C-alpha positions as CSV (number, residue, x, y, z in Angstrom):
1,M,214.7,53.3,-148.5
2,K,217.8,55.9,-148.0
3,Y,220.3,53.8,-145.3
4,S,221.7,56.5,-143.0
5,D,224.6,54.6,-140.7
6,F,225.0,55.4,-137.2
7,C,228.8,55.9,-136.7
8,R,230.8,55.7,-139.8
9,T,233.8,56.8,-137.6
10,D,236.1,54.5,-136.0
11,I,236.9,55.1,-132.4
12,E,239.7,54.6,-130.2
13,F,240.5,55.4,-126.7
14,L,244.2,55.4,-126.7
15,E,246.9,56.3,-123.8
16,E,249.7,58.7,-124.7
17,D,252.2,56.3,-125.6
18,Q,249.5,54.3,-127.7
19,F,248.7,57.6,-129.7
20,R,252.2,58.3,-130.6
21,E,252.6,54.5,-131.6
22,A,249.8,54.8,-134.0
23,C,250.7,58.2,-135.1
24,L,254.2,56.2,-136.6
25,N,252.0,53.6,-138.0
26,L,249.4,55.4,-140.1
27,P,248.8,53.3,-143.4
28,Y,249.9,56.4,-145.5
29,R,252.5,57.8,-147.5
30,R,251.5,61.7,-147.6
31,I,249.9,63.3,-144.5
32,F,248.8,66.9,-144.1
33,L,249.2,67.9,-140.2
34,I,247.1,70.3,-138.5
35,L,248.8,71.2,-135.2
36,S,249.0,74.2,-133.7
37,Q,253.0,75.5,-132.9
38,Q,251.7,75.8,-129.5
39,A,249.7,72.3,-129.4
40,A,252.5,70.9,-130.3
41,E,254.6,72.6,-127.2
42,R,251.7,71.9,-124.8
43,Y,251.1,68.2,-125.4
44,Q,254.7,67.7,-126.2
45,M,254.5,66.3,-129.7
46,N,257.7,68.5,-131.2
47,E,259.8,65.4,-130.9
48,L,256.5,63.1,-132.8
49,V,256.2,65.3,-135.5
50,E,260.0,65.0,-136.1
51,Q,259.5,61.4,-136.1
52,M,256.7,61.6,-138.2
53,Q,258.6,64.0,-140.7
54,Q,261.4,61.2,-141.2
55,R,258.7,58.6,-142.0
56,Y,255.9,60.0,-144.2
57,Q,256.2,63.3,-146.8
58,M,254.3,65.5,-144.3
59,V,253.4,69.1,-144.6
60,W,252.5,70.4,-141.2
61,M,250.2,73.8,-140.7
62,K,251.6,75.4,-137.4
63,Q,249.3,78.3,-137.5
64,S,246.6,78.6,-134.7
65,V,242.8,77.3,-136.8
66,S,241.1,78.7,-133.7
67,Y,237.4,79.8,-135.3
68,P,238.5,79.5,-139.0
69,T,237.6,82.0,-141.4
70,Q,237.8,81.7,-145.2
71,R,241.5,83.6,-145.0
72,M,242.8,80.9,-142.9
73,L,241.3,78.1,-145.4
74,H,242.7,79.8,-148.3
75,I,246.2,79.6,-146.5
76,G,245.6,75.6,-145.6
77,L,244.6,75.0,-149.4
78,S,247.5,77.0,-150.4
79,M,249.6,74.3,-148.6
80,L,247.6,71.9,-150.1
81,S,248.6,72.7,-153.6
82,D,250.7,70.3,-155.1
83,F,251.0,67.6,-152.3
84,E,247.8,65.9,-152.6
85,P,247.8,64.0,-149.2
86,E,246.1,61.0,-148.5
87,V,244.9,62.1,-145.1
88,V,244.4,64.8,-143.0
89,L,245.2,64.8,-139.4
90,S,244.0,67.1,-137.4
91,V,245.2,67.3,-133.2
92,G,243.4,70.4,-131.5
93,G,239.9,71.7,-130.3
94,G,236.7,71.7,-132.0
95,S,238.0,74.9,-134.5
96,A,241.0,72.5,-135.3
97,I,238.7,69.6,-136.6
98,D,236.4,71.7,-138.2
99,F,239.3,73.3,-140.2
100,A,240.2,70.2,-141.5
101,K,236.6,69.2,-142.5
102,A,236.5,72.8,-144.7
103,M,239.5,71.7,-146.1
104,K,238.5,68.6,-147.3
105,A,235.1,70.3,-148.5
106,F,237.0,72.5,-150.6
107,G,240.2,70.5,-151.1
108,G,238.9,69.3,-154.6
109,F,240.0,72.2,-157.0
110,E,242.7,72.0,-159.2
111,E,243.7,75.6,-158.7
112,V,243.7,77.0,-155.3
113,P,240.2,78.8,-154.8
114,S,240.6,82.5,-154.0
115,I,239.1,84.0,-150.6
116,E,235.8,85.5,-152.4
117,M,235.4,82.0,-154.1
118,I,235.5,80.1,-150.9
119,T,232.9,83.0,-149.7
120,E,230.9,82.3,-152.7
121,L,230.9,78.3,-151.9
122,L,230.3,79.1,-148.2
123,Q,227.1,80.7,-149.2
124,K,226.2,78.6,-152.0
125,K,226.6,75.5,-149.4
126,E,228.8,74.1,-152.5
127,I,230.9,71.1,-151.5
128,R,233.9,70.3,-153.7
129,G,235.3,68.0,-151.8
130,S,238.7,65.7,-151.7
131,R,239.1,62.3,-151.5
132,M,241.7,62.4,-149.0
133,D,241.1,60.9,-145.3
134,L,240.1,62.8,-142.2
135,I,241.5,61.5,-138.6
136,A,240.7,63.8,-135.8
137,V,242.2,64.1,-132.5
138,P,240.3,66.3,-130.1
139,T,242.3,67.6,-127.3
140,T,239.1,68.9,-125.1
141,A,236.1,66.7,-124.4
142,G,232.8,68.7,-125.6
143,T,232.7,69.5,-129.0
144,G,231.8,66.4,-130.5
145,A,233.2,67.4,-134.3
146,E,235.3,64.1,-134.5
147,L,231.9,62.4,-134.8
148,T,229.7,64.9,-137.0
149,K,229.3,65.8,-140.9
150,W,229.3,69.5,-140.1
151,A,231.6,72.3,-139.6
152,T,231.8,76.2,-139.1
153,V,233.4,78.8,-140.8
154,W,233.4,82.5,-139.2
155,D,233.2,85.5,-141.5
156,D,235.0,87.9,-139.4
157,A,234.5,90.5,-142.1
158,G,230.9,90.0,-142.7
159,N,230.2,89.1,-138.9
160,V,228.3,85.9,-140.2
161,K,228.4,82.1,-139.1
162,Y,228.4,79.4,-142.3
163,S,227.8,76.0,-142.3
164,I,228.9,73.4,-144.0
165,D,227.3,69.5,-144.3
166,H,228.2,66.6,-146.1
167,D,228.2,62.8,-145.5
168,T,231.9,62.9,-146.6
169,L,232.9,65.5,-143.9
170,K,232.5,62.6,-140.9
171,P,235.8,61.8,-140.0
172,D,237.2,58.4,-140.5
173,K,238.9,57.8,-137.5
174,A,238.8,59.2,-134.2
175,Y,241.6,58.9,-131.6
176,I,240.6,60.2,-128.1
177,V,243.6,60.6,-125.7
178,P,242.0,61.6,-122.2
179,A,245.1,62.9,-121.0
180,F,245.2,65.6,-123.6
181,T,242.4,67.0,-122.2
182,A,244.1,67.3,-119.1
183,K,246.1,70.2,-120.1
184,A,243.2,72.4,-120.5
185,D,242.5,75.0,-117.9
186,K,239.7,75.5,-115.5
187,K,237.7,77.9,-117.6
188,L,238.1,75.7,-121.0
189,T,237.2,72.4,-119.0
190,I,234.1,74.3,-117.9
191,S,233.4,75.5,-121.3
192,T,233.7,72.0,-123.4
193,G,232.0,70.0,-120.5
194,L,228.8,72.6,-120.8
195,D,228.8,72.2,-124.6
196,S,228.9,68.5,-124.2
197,M,226.1,68.9,-121.9
198,A,223.8,70.9,-124.2
199,H,224.9,68.7,-127.5
200,A,223.1,65.6,-125.2
201,L,220.3,68.1,-123.7
202,E,219.2,69.9,-127.1
203,A,219.6,66.1,-128.9
204,Y,217.2,64.8,-126.5
205,W,214.6,67.7,-127.0
206,S,215.2,68.2,-130.9
207,R,212.7,67.6,-133.1
208,K,214.3,64.8,-134.7
209,T,214.9,63.3,-131.0
210,S,214.5,59.2,-130.9
211,P,214.5,56.4,-128.1
212,L,217.9,55.7,-129.2
213,V,219.1,59.7,-129.0
214,R,217.3,59.7,-125.8
215,V,219.6,56.9,-124.4
216,L,222.6,58.4,-125.6
217,S,221.9,61.8,-124.5
218,K,220.3,61.0,-120.7
219,T,223.6,58.7,-120.1
220,S,225.9,61.3,-121.5
221,V,224.4,63.6,-119.1
222,E,224.4,61.4,-116.0
223,M,227.9,61.2,-116.5
224,T,228.6,65.0,-116.6
225,L,226.7,65.7,-113.8
226,A,228.7,62.7,-112.0
227,N,232.1,64.0,-113.2
228,L,232.4,67.3,-114.1
229,Q,232.5,68.8,-111.0
230,Q,235.4,66.1,-109.7
231,I,237.2,67.2,-112.7
232,L,237.4,70.8,-111.4
233,E,238.6,69.8,-108.2
234,N,240.9,66.8,-109.3
235,P,241.8,68.5,-112.9
236,A,244.8,65.8,-113.4
237,D,242.9,62.7,-112.8
238,I,243.0,60.8,-116.1
239,L,240.1,58.0,-115.1
240,L,238.0,61.4,-114.3
241,R,238.9,62.9,-117.9
242,E,238.5,59.5,-119.7
243,K,234.7,59.3,-118.2
244,Q,234.0,62.8,-119.5
245,C,235.6,62.1,-122.8
246,T,233.1,59.2,-122.9
247,A,230.1,61.2,-122.0
248,S,231.3,63.6,-124.9
249,V,231.6,61.0,-127.3
250,L,228.0,59.6,-126.6
251,S,226.5,63.3,-126.7
252,G,228.3,63.4,-130.2
253,L,226.7,60.7,-131.3
254,A,223.6,61.7,-130.4
255,F,223.5,65.3,-132.0
256,S,225.1,63.9,-135.1
257,M,221.7,62.3,-135.7
258,T,219.7,65.4,-134.6
259,R,221.5,68.3,-134.9
260,T,221.3,71.2,-132.1
261,T,218.2,73.6,-131.2
262,A,217.9,76.8,-129.8
263,S,220.3,77.5,-127.3
264,H,223.0,76.7,-130.0
265,S,221.3,79.0,-132.2
266,I,221.0,82.0,-130.0
267,S,225.2,81.2,-129.0
268,Y,226.7,82.2,-132.2
269,P,225.9,85.7,-132.1
270,L,227.2,85.9,-128.7
271,T,230.6,84.2,-129.8
272,M,230.9,85.7,-133.1
273,G,230.0,89.5,-131.8
274,Y,231.3,89.4,-128.0
275,G,233.7,86.9,-128.0
276,I,231.8,85.0,-125.2
277,A,233.3,81.2,-125.3
278,H,231.2,78.9,-127.2
279,G,230.1,76.3,-124.6
280,I,229.3,79.3,-122.1
281,A,227.5,81.1,-124.9
282,V,225.5,78.1,-125.5
283,A,224.8,77.4,-121.4
284,M,223.6,80.7,-121.0
285,T,220.2,79.8,-122.3
286,L,220.0,75.9,-121.8
287,A,217.8,76.3,-118.7
288,Q,215.2,78.7,-120.3
289,I,215.1,77.0,-123.2
290,A,214.2,74.0,-121.0
291,E,211.3,75.9,-119.8
292,H,209.7,76.8,-123.0
293,N,210.2,72.9,-124.3
294,H,208.2,72.1,-121.3
295,G,205.9,69.5,-122.3
296,A,206.7,69.6,-125.7
297,F,209.2,66.6,-126.3
298,P,209.3,62.5,-125.2
299,E,210.1,61.3,-121.8
300,E,211.0,64.7,-120.5
301,D,210.4,63.7,-116.6
302,A,213.3,61.2,-117.4
303,L,215.8,64.1,-118.2
304,M,214.5,66.7,-115.8
305,V,214.9,64.5,-112.6
306,L,218.5,64.2,-113.1
307,F,218.9,67.9,-112.3
308,V,216.3,68.2,-109.1
309,K,219.2,67.6,-106.6
310,Y,221.3,70.6,-107.6
311,G,217.9,72.8,-108.2
312,G,217.4,72.5,-111.4
313,I,219.7,73.4,-114.6
314,R,220.3,77.1,-114.1
315,R,221.6,76.3,-110.7
316,Y,223.6,73.4,-111.5
317,L,225.4,75.6,-114.3
318,E,225.9,78.2,-111.8
319,M,227.6,76.0,-109.5
320,I,229.9,74.4,-112.1
321,C,231.0,77.9,-113.0
322,G,231.1,79.4,-109.7
323,E,233.6,82.3,-110.1
324,T,235.1,80.8,-112.9
325,V,232.9,82.0,-115.3
326,S,229.8,84.4,-115.9
327,L,226.9,83.1,-117.4
328,N,225.9,87.1,-117.1
329,L,226.1,88.9,-120.5
330,R,226.1,92.2,-118.5
331,D,229.8,90.7,-117.9
332,Y,230.8,90.5,-121.5
333,G,230.1,94.4,-122.5
334,I,227.0,93.4,-123.8
335,A,224.7,96.6,-123.2
336,E,220.9,96.0,-122.8
337,E,219.8,97.6,-125.5
338,M,221.6,95.5,-127.6
339,L,219.4,92.5,-127.0
340,E,217.1,93.0,-129.8
341,E,219.9,93.1,-132.2
342,I,221.3,89.7,-130.7
343,A,217.9,88.2,-130.7
344,G,217.6,89.3,-134.4
345,K,220.6,87.3,-135.6
346,S,219.8,84.2,-133.2
347,F,217.9,82.5,-136.0
348,T,220.2,80.2,-137.7
349,L,218.3,77.4,-140.1
350,G,218.2,74.2,-139.0
351,R,218.9,74.8,-135.5
352,M,216.3,77.3,-134.1
353,D,213.5,75.3,-136.1
354,N,214.5,72.1,-135.0
355,N,214.0,73.0,-131.6
356,A,210.8,71.4,-129.7
357,V,208.7,74.6,-129.5
358,E,208.8,77.2,-132.0
359,L,210.3,80.5,-130.9
360,N,209.6,84.3,-132.1
361,Q,212.0,87.4,-131.7
362,Q,209.9,88.2,-128.7
363,D,210.6,85.0,-126.8
364,V,214.7,85.0,-127.7
365,I,214.7,88.9,-126.4
366,Q,212.9,87.6,-123.2
367,I,215.5,84.7,-122.6
368,L,218.2,86.9,-123.3
369,R,217.1,89.6,-120.8
370,T,216.5,86.6,-118.3
371,T,220.5,85.9,-118.6
372,Y,221.5,89.8,-118.4
């Protein structure tokens, strides 16, 4: 029997000063830091970076890596050339952590691979992993990237999404600093909070669900329901932020064992083609997918009862989004005649076919129409 460990990532919750101390006492000599210049300023880390540069041999990638592409990977891998770091320390949202995973996935070449070669490796899902460790420091509470073994790379030229997936890509350590998430604005807090909830819901009704997954998922959903609205009303409350970080960790653990399902699969062309924030794009179809999955997954009532007092999943999502974020496709410049094309691009292997019930293109078109 093949053994699969539950959670190989060492998870630590830290206050800001504890995080700074940890960064100055890492057991490495050579560090590759992924931290955008804007993020360094936002989290007041410039002084810390200077101290780290004095203590370690360090290369700092300051560019933003939001929605990482092959071109960004080529730049990053070029910076790795001749340096051979012992660890990649990535501070940022899910995209920054995905970028670090991709760096590790393709950092094992003697020469820097070209953009064309990176594209070919992504298409073939061929990993040439390096031996460097990976430390993830999420600055949002929602993506779960700090606990999973996969990452997304976006091809802006070909308008496609690539997934890389390998056991070695799970971060070795995750520093969870709730104070960092308090820097997120209202829209980002909503988007990442709903992404976390989506991970929990989709893990619960995934074809790979299990009793352990459902306990983790249900607990995560309960915590988000109890805290996300309060966070929007009290954004600087660190205790509330800590609770939402915990909800995100639990949902990350849950979907790290199952992967996501139909809502995530449908979200990809919405984000790629129309720039809809990932968490919002996923949330748009959660209620509809729940309806399609009715009666097809275990312990359904225990999950759905959580939303009764809100009037159901859709009503809860609308309450959270309020006037800040729209859940309607028409508000993102999408013409109704485009829905069929979007539906055709919504079938990501390992996501759509992981849903509790099978969906066809007509089902997806109808789901998209209900969000229009």
